[in-house]
VOPAGU-2260 file (C-alpha; in pm, 1 decimal, decimal comma):
REM VOPAGU-2260
SITE   aa  ch    i         X         Y         Z
SITE  MET   A    0      22,9   -9660,3   -5187,1
SITE  THR   A    1     -18,8   -9578,6   -4789,1
SITE  VAL   A    2    -307,2   -9701,8   -4615,8
SITE  LEU   A    3    -361,7   -9472,4   -4340,7
SITE  ALA   A    4    -642,8   -9656,3   -4192,9
SITE  SER   A    5    -911,4   -9904,1   -4264,5
SITE  GLY   A    6   -1180,6  -10004,5   -4064,8
SITE  SER   A    7   -1528,3   -9908,0   -3918,4
SITE  ARG   A    8   -1390,7   -9616,5   -3732,2
SITE  GLY   A    9   -1222,3   -9458,8   -4002,1
SITE  ASN   A   10   -1089,6   -9539,1   -4381,9
SITE  CYS   A   11    -817,3   -9317,0   -4552,7
SITE  THR   A   12    -570,4   -9411,3   -4820,6
SITE  VAL   A   13    -288,2   -9203,0   -5030,1
SITE  LEU   A   14    -202,7   -9273,0   -5394,9
SITE  SER   A   15     112,5   -9132,1   -5485,3
SITE  SER   A   16     279,1   -9078,1   -5844,1
SITE  ASP   A   17     555,3   -8890,5   -6006,7
SITE  GLN   A   18     356,9   -8575,0   -5996,9
SITE  ALA   A   19      88,1   -8582,5   -5740,3
SITE  SER   A   20    -105,8   -8760,6   -5441,0
SITE  ILE   A   21    -462,6   -8819,1   -5405,9
SITE  LEU   A   22    -672,3   -8922,3   -5063,6
SITE  VAL   A   23    -917,5   -9182,5   -5129,1
SITE  ASP   A   24   -1155,8   -9137,1   -4846,5
SITE  ALA   A   25   -1161,1   -8902,9   -4560,6
SITE  GLY   A   26   -1295,4   -9112,9   -4282,2
SITE  LEU   A   27   -1037,3   -8985,2   -4015,1
SITE  SER   A   28   -1032,2   -8636,1   -3874,1
SITE  CYS   A   29    -849,6   -8379,3   -4046,7
SITE  LYS   A   30    -569,0   -8356,3   -3767,7
SITE  GLU   A   31    -532,0   -8706,5   -3757,4
SITE  THR   A   32    -517,4   -8787,7   -4121,9
SITE  LEU   A   33    -216,4   -8508,6   -4154,0
SITE  LYS   A   34     -47,8   -8678,5   -3853,7
SITE  ARG   A   35     -70,5   -9036,0   -3990,7
SITE  MET   A   36      40,3   -8900,5   -4346,7
SITE  ARG   A   37     333,6   -8742,5   -4191,3
SITE  ALA   A   38     419,8   -9035,3   -3998,8
SITE  ALA   A   39     410,2   -9252,6   -4310,7
SITE  GLY   A   40     640,5   -9009,1   -4511,0
SITE  GLU   A   41     361,3   -8850,9   -4683,3
SITE  ASP   A   42     369,6   -8491,3   -4766,0
SITE  PRO   A   43      -0,9   -8336,7   -4723,0
SITE  HIS   A   44     130,5   -8055,7   -4969,7
SITE  ARG   A   45     146,7   -8291,0   -5267,8
SITE  LEU   A   46    -263,4   -8356,9   -5263,8
SITE  LYS   A   47    -397,7   -8269,3   -5543,7
SITE  GLY   A   48    -768,6   -8387,7   -5471,2
SITE  ILE   A   49    -986,8   -8612,6   -5233,2
SITE  ILE   A   50   -1178,7   -8888,9   -5379,5
SITE  ILE   A   51   -1492,0   -9026,3   -5194,8
SITE  SER   A   52   -1616,4   -9379,0   -5228,7
SITE  HIS   A   53   -1954,8   -9330,9   -5073,4
SITE  GLU   A   54   -2101,4   -9111,4   -4809,8
SITE  HIS   A   55   -2075,0   -9366,1   -4449,9
SITE  GLN   A   56   -1925,1   -9192,9   -4181,5
SITE  ASP   A   57   -1635,8   -9382,9   -4149,6
SITE  HIS   A   58   -1534,7   -9257,6   -4500,4
SITE  VAL   A   59   -1610,2   -8907,8   -4464,5
SITE  ALA   A   60   -1585,8   -8813,7   -4102,1
SITE  GLY   A   61   -1300,2   -8568,3   -4173,2
SITE  LEU   A   62   -1396,1   -8453,8   -4528,0
SITE  GLN   A   63   -1506,7   -8104,7   -4471,7
SITE  VAL   A   64   -1247,1   -7984,2   -4267,2
SITE  LEU   A   65    -951,4   -8150,2   -4450,2
SITE  ALA   A   66   -1088,6   -8007,9   -4795,1
SITE  ARG   A   67   -1106,7   -7683,1   -4636,9
SITE  LYS   A   68    -757,6   -7685,6   -4482,9
SITE  LEU   A   69    -588,9   -7811,7   -4762,7
SITE  GLN   A   70    -779,3   -7594,0   -5042,3
SITE  ILE   A   71    -818,3   -7910,3   -5272,1
SITE  PRO   A   72   -1099,3   -8029,2   -5467,6
SITE  VAL   A   73   -1324,2   -8319,8   -5362,9
SITE  TYR   A   74   -1453,3   -8588,2   -5608,2
SITE  ILE   A   75   -1789,8   -8708,1   -5548,7
SITE  THR   A   76   -2062,7   -8864,8   -5737,9
SITE  GLU   A   77   -2366,4   -8638,0   -5734,6
SITE  PRO   A   78   -2592,8   -8895,7   -5550,8
SITE  THR   A   79   -2324,7   -8921,5   -5276,8
SITE  TYR   A   80   -2269,0   -8565,0   -5269,1
SITE  PHE   A   81   -2648,6   -8465,2   -5182,8
SITE  ARG   A   82   -2657,1   -8785,4   -4950,2
SITE  TRP   A   83   -2355,5   -8649,2   -4773,9
SITE  ARG   A   84   -2494,1   -8285,2   -4747,4
SITE  SER   A   85   -2840,5   -8421,1   -4608,0
SITE  ASP   A   86   -2644,7   -8587,7   -4341,3
SITE  HIS   A   87   -2423,0   -8307,9   -4240,3
SITE  LYS   A   88   -2531,2   -7984,4   -4124,3
SITE  ASP   A   89   -2356,5   -7669,4   -4003,8
SITE  ALA   A   90   -2399,7   -7472,5   -3695,1
SITE  GLU   A   91   -2729,9   -7331,9   -3813,1
SITE  GLY   A   92   -2875,0   -7639,8   -3948,1
SITE  ARG   A   93   -2808,8   -7580,0   -4312,6
SITE  PRO   A   94   -2668,7   -7879,5   -4536,5
SITE  ALA   A   95   -2276,1   -7888,2   -4536,4
SITE  THR   A   96   -2123,2   -7771,8   -4863,6
SITE  LEU   A   97   -1755,6   -7831,4   -5000,2
SITE  GLU   A   98   -1575,5   -7504,3   -5166,7
SITE  ARG   A   99   -1422,8   -7705,6   -5437,0
SITE  CYS   A  100   -1629,9   -8013,1   -5559,3
SITE  GLU   A  101   -1600,7   -8189,7   -5876,0
SITE  HIS   A  102   -1870,7   -8488,3   -5999,7
SITE  PHE   A  103   -1784,6   -8784,5   -6135,2
SITE  GLN   A  104   -1984,6   -9115,8   -6248,9
SITE  ALA   A  105   -1898,2   -9462,4   -6238,2
SITE  GLY   A  106   -1803,4   -9596,9   -6569,4
SITE  SER   A  107   -1648,1   -9249,7   -6665,4
SITE  VAL   A  108   -1259,9   -9203,3   -6643,5
SITE  PHE   A  109   -1087,6   -8901,8   -6511,4
SITE  SER   A  110    -760,2   -8786,1   -6432,0
SITE  ILE   A  111    -586,8   -8590,3   -6154,0
SITE  ALA   A  112    -249,3   -8482,1   -6257,9
SITE  ASP   A  113     -43,0   -8785,9   -6402,2
SITE  ILE   A  114    -323,2   -9032,5   -6232,5
SITE  THR   A  115    -577,5   -9193,2   -6424,0
SITE  VAL   A  116    -903,0   -9264,9   -6236,0
SITE  THR   A  117   -1151,8   -9526,4   -6319,9
SITE  PRO   A  118   -1437,8   -9531,2   -6083,8
SITE  PHE   A  119   -1691,2   -9857,1   -6110,5
SITE  THR   A  120   -2006,4   -9938,6   -5919,9
SITE  ILE   A  121   -1999,8  -10155,6   -5624,2
SITE  PRO   A  122   -2295,1  -10346,0   -5450,9
SITE  HIS   A  123   -2299,8  -10169,1   -5090,2
SITE  ASP   A  124   -2620,8  -10001,0   -4911,6
SITE  ALA   A  125   -2540,4   -9625,0   -5011,8
SITE  ALA   A  126   -2630,0   -9390,4   -5262,0
SITE  ASP   A  127   -2383,6   -9433,4   -5511,4
SITE  PRO   A  128   -2082,2   -9652,9   -5400,2
SITE  CYS   A  129   -1783,4   -9673,0   -5608,5
SITE  GLY   A  130   -1456,9   -9859,9   -5637,6
SITE  PHE   A  131   -1120,6   -9747,5   -5801,9
SITE  THR   A  132    -870,7   -9838,9   -6030,9
SITE  PHE   A  133    -569,7   -9576,3   -6054,3
SITE  ARG   A  134    -328,1   -9589,8   -6335,6
SITE  SER   A  135      12,7   -9407,4   -6363,8
SITE  ALA   A  136     335,3   -9457,2   -6534,4
SITE  GLY   A  137     211,6   -9767,6   -6658,9
SITE  ILE   A  138      95,2   -9903,8   -6295,4
SITE  LYS   A  139    -223,6  -10007,0   -6199,4
SITE  VAL   A  140    -353,5  -10051,9   -5845,3
SITE  GLY   A  141    -716,8  -10135,8   -5740,6
SITE  VAL   A  142    -884,2   -9999,4   -5427,7
SITE  VAL   A  143   -1233,8  -10156,0   -5329,7
SITE  THR   A  144   -1399,6  -10182,6   -5001,7
SITE  ASP   A  145   -1744,3  -10182,5   -4864,3
SITE  LEU   A  146   -1919,8  -10428,9   -5107,6
SITE  GLY   A  147   -2160,3  -10706,0   -5033,6
SITE  TYR   A  148   -2009,3  -10972,7   -5308,6
SITE  LEU   A  149   -1774,6  -10937,0   -5590,2
SITE  ALA   A  150   -1996,1  -10855,4   -5898,8
SITE  ALA   A  151   -1890,4  -10932,0   -6244,0
SITE  ASN   A  152   -1795,0  -10599,2   -6305,9
SITE  VAL   A  153   -1561,6  -10561,0   -5999,6
SITE  LYS   A  154   -1406,6  -10860,6   -6094,8
SITE  MET   A  155   -1346,0  -10721,7   -6456,1
SITE  HIS   A  156   -1193,2  -10394,2   -6320,1
SITE  LEU   A  157    -960,9  -10588,2   -6069,8
SITE  ARG   A  158    -791,8  -10743,2   -6369,1
SITE  ALA   A  159    -427,2  -10684,9   -6420,9
SITE  CYS   A  160    -389,6  -10499,1   -6107,0
SITE  ASP   A  161     -24,3  -10448,0   -6008,1
SITE  GLY   A  162    -140,5  -10370,6   -5658,4
SITE  LEU   A  163    -473,2  -10469,3   -5515,5
SITE  MET   A  164    -639,9  -10339,7   -5164,5
SITE  ILE   A  165    -976,4  -10545,8   -5109,9
SITE  GLU   A  166   -1230,6  -10596,7   -4828,6
SITE  SER   A  167   -1210,1  -10909,9   -4599,3
SITE  ASN   A  168   -1449,7  -10802,1   -4362,5
SITE  HIS   A  169   -1565,9  -11051,5   -4126,3
SITE  ASP   A  170   -1541,4  -11446,6   -4063,5
SITE  LEU   A  171   -1924,8  -11590,8   -4120,9
SITE  GLU   A  172   -1917,3  -11804,1   -3794,1
SITE  MET   A  173   -1792,0  -11512,8   -3589,1
SITE  LEU   A  174   -2048,6  -11282,7   -3727,7
SITE  ARG   A  175   -2298,2  -11544,7   -3688,5
SITE  THR   A  176   -2243,6  -11608,6   -3321,8
SITE  GLY   A  177   -2101,3  -11251,1   -3222,1
SITE  PRO   A  178   -2270,8  -10942,4   -3034,0
SITE  TYR   A  179   -2440,7  -10774,0   -3323,3
SITE  PRO   A  180   -2819,7  -10746,6   -3317,1
SITE  TRP   A  181   -2960,5  -10985,7   -3578,4
SITE  MET   A  182   -3076,8  -10687,0   -3817,9
SITE  VAL   A  183   -2713,6  -10572,7   -3847,4
SITE  LYS   A  184   -2614,2  -10927,0   -3905,3
SITE  GLN   A  185   -2839,6  -10947,5   -4191,2
SITE  ARG   A  186   -2723,4  -10644,2   -4343,9
SITE  VAL   A  187   -2328,6  -10725,9   -4291,1
SITE  MET   A  188   -2412,7  -11044,4   -4469,8
SITE  SER   A  189   -2663,5  -10924,8   -4780,4
SITE  ARG   A  190   -2544,0  -10856,1   -5116,6
SITE  VAL   A  191   -2530,0  -10497,3   -5036,8
SITE  GLY   A  192   -2321,5  -10530,1   -4690,9
SITE  HIS   A  193   -1932,4  -10640,3   -4656,1
SITE  LEU   A  194   -1728,2  -10903,3   -4827,2
SITE  SER   A  195   -1634,7  -11196,9   -4608,7
SITE  ASN   A  196   -1308,0  -11398,7   -4564,4
SITE  ALA   A  197   -1481,5  -11698,7   -4754,2
SITE  ALA   A  198   -1615,9  -11473,5   -5049,8
SITE  LEU   A  199   -1274,3  -11326,5   -5099,8
SITE  ALA   A  200   -1107,6  -11673,4   -5067,4
SITE  GLU   A  201   -1344,6  -11783,9   -5340,8
SITE  PHE   A  202   -1229,4  -11518,8   -5570,3
SITE  PHE   A  203    -879,6  -11557,9   -5500,0
SITE  ALA   A  204    -902,9  -11929,3   -5572,1
SITE  SER   A  205   -1091,3  -11948,8   -5884,4
SITE  GLU   A  206   -1118,1  -11596,2   -6091,0
SITE  TYR   A  207    -817,1  -11363,9   -5971,5
SITE  ASP   A  208    -551,7  -11342,3   -6199,7
SITE  ARG   A  209    -244,3  -11339,5   -5933,3
SITE  LYS   A  210     -96,8  -11034,7   -6120,6
SITE  ALA   A  211     -56,8  -10812,1   -5816,4
SITE  ALA   A  212     277,7  -10746,3   -5605,1
SITE  PHE   A  213     106,7  -10683,1   -5314,9
SITE  LEU   A  214    -206,0  -10748,8   -5178,4
SITE  VAL   A  215    -398,2  -10570,9   -4872,2
SITE  LEU   A  216    -708,5  -10693,7   -4706,7
SITE  ALA   A  217    -877,7  -10442,3   -4581,9
SITE  HIS   A  218   -1196,8  -10313,8   -4359,7
SITE  LEU   A  219   -1154,4  -10618,2   -4115,3
SITE  SER   A  220   -1414,2  -10614,1   -3854,5
SITE  GLN   A  221   -1295,6  -10585,7   -3489,6
SITE  GLU   A  222   -1582,2  -10765,4   -3351,5
SITE  ASN   A  223   -1671,5  -11036,2   -3646,1
SITE  ASN   A  224   -1304,3  -11126,3   -3755,7
SITE  HIS   A  225    -942,8  -11179,2   -3656,4
SITE  PRO   A  226    -624,6  -11088,5   -3860,9
SITE  GLU   A  227    -493,1  -11429,5   -3858,2
SITE  LEU   A  228    -826,4  -11591,3   -3959,7
SITE  ALA   A  229    -826,1  -11318,8   -4295,0
SITE  ARG   A  230    -476,9  -11375,0   -4352,6
SITE  GLN   A  231    -525,0  -11778,9   -4359,5
SITE  SER   A  232    -805,5  -11760,3   -4561,8
SITE  ALA   A  233    -657,1  -11591,4   -4830,1
SITE  LEU   A  234    -331,5  -11770,4   -4814,8
SITE  GLU   A  235    -492,9  -12093,5   -4837,7
SITE  ALA   A  236    -708,3  -11987,3   -5128,1
SITE  LEU   A  237    -388,0  -11853,7   -5325,0
SITE  GLY   A  238    -186,7  -12144,2   -5227,8
SITE  ILE   A  239    -366,3  -12364,0   -5483,6
SITE  ALA   A  240    -132,9  -12231,9   -5736,0
SITE  VAL   A  241     115,0  -12047,9   -5504,2
SITE  SER   A  242     379,8  -12125,1   -5727,5
SITE  LEU   A  243     222,6  -11883,1   -6005,2
SITE  PHE   A  244     203,1  -11649,3   -5737,0
SITE  PRO   A  245     572,3  -11625,7   -5580,7
SITE  SER   A  246     621,8  -11270,0   -5533,5
SITE  ALA   A  247     343,3  -11135,8   -5387,4
SITE  THR   A  248     292,9  -11019,8   -5030,0
SITE  ILE   A  249     -16,9  -11045,3   -4797,5
SITE  THR   A  250     -77,3  -10735,1   -4571,1
SITE  LEU   A  251    -355,5  -10659,5   -4339,1
SITE  ALA   A  252    -479,8  -10278,4   -4297,1
SITE  GLU   A  253    -479,3  -10170,2   -3974,4
SITE  GLN   A  254    -726,8   -9946,2   -3799,7
SITE  ASP   A  255    -523,2   -9750,9   -3555,9
SITE  LYS   A  256    -183,3   -9706,6   -3754,4
SITE  PRO   A  257     -69,9   -9651,8   -4105,3
SITE  LEU   A  258      64,4   -9930,0   -4306,3
SITE  GLN   A  259     440,0   -9864,2   -4463,9
SITE  PRO   A  260     400,6   -9733,0   -4823,4
SITE  PHE   A  261     385,8  -10002,4   -5087,9
SITE  THR   A  262     605,2   -9888,9   -5384,8
SITE  LEU   A  263     576,8  -10018,1   -5776,7
SITE  GLY   A  264     742,9   -9920,1   -6079,7
């Protein structure tokens, strides 16, 4: 797994197996996506598809150009696709289109090359938002951001992940006292907003199975969080039983540069 970018200005992650690579979200420009892939040692020609979690701009900004340039299919739910079309127009004002589009449904497993994808519903203020787990060669990786709380179905899908990328968006006190308008603060804190450091820590301390060899904290707010606050909150929660979790690494995804690839297997 290679996280190319994560945050309110763009989200994009590469998952690679022996046979193929797939892109999860396309929130960077086409040019920037390809630049970061090459910088991280990822070959764009191995990409077999783009999977979209939801239609918010920081997840789809480069979608149309990237899909057209690479000539690969876009995997997207129907409600997300039609909301995306209504939000994006061509030069004549017509709804945007994708040349190669494959619709999936939350709860229905599908495959891209040798990667099995399991999409599941997450609580967020979008048309049909999804988180994902990916399996290949006996390895399971979870990717879930942009969710207001950890619903029971989300926790179920995140069991037994060998690697996990999960949201740690904001510090509650920083958000409450920060610069956002009150209505935006309410939206972020709502059950269809974003996951706080405290909510993630509660999950880590109580219900997380501690199976992952690596953890990536993602979608950190630049205005309402600080990397060390997110890291310390997670470490303290996991420290309750640190002896059961000796080999894991905690890494913070970044907005402006890709992380080094995580390799399992």
